[in-house]
Structure formats: structure tokens, C-alpha cells
C-alpha angles and dihedrals in degrees: 000000000000136000132211130182119206116198117214102205106138096062138026105282092217089064090054096041092048131221107318088359089291093151091049088053090052090051092046092051092050093046098040092159090063131072106228117196125181118197128158105321095334132096111197119200120196123185142059116357096236092050091047091051092050093047093046089053090053093047089052089051089051090052092047091050090053092048092050099044100024090227138071128196129192087249091055089053092048091050092050097047096043 
């Protein structure tokens, strides 16, 4: 079992986490083998290394999408993680 912390510094974490952590729930549902924890400006992933790497890649794509378009919907997150 591995653990990885991803720092969200370049954008407002609330915009990435979603209203009521809705985007974190979407990520958690897609990566059900991982424990996904959002606190402050950190997303912590706990689970198997390969799954963590895949999820981290998707989270980075979500952040890049937000930077590029200055908005992020639940549908955008679903499209990126699926």
C-alpha cells in the first residue's frame, strides 16, 4: 500500500474539489480501489502504486483543464477520469 500527496497550489482548491467535494466524489467513484482524501490544498491518494499513478495523471489533467478554460464542471471531471 502506497500514499501520495498532491498539492493544489496554482488554482483555488475549492474549484478543483467541486461544490461539496463533488469532483472528489467523482474521482473516488472512478478509483474505488483508492482512498481519496481532500484537505486544505492537498489531495491524498492511498492504495496501489499503479492506481495512484493513474489517478494522479487524471488529477493533473483536471487542473490543466481548469487553468486553460478557467472553469470546471462535474461533467468535465467525469470526461477526464473516464
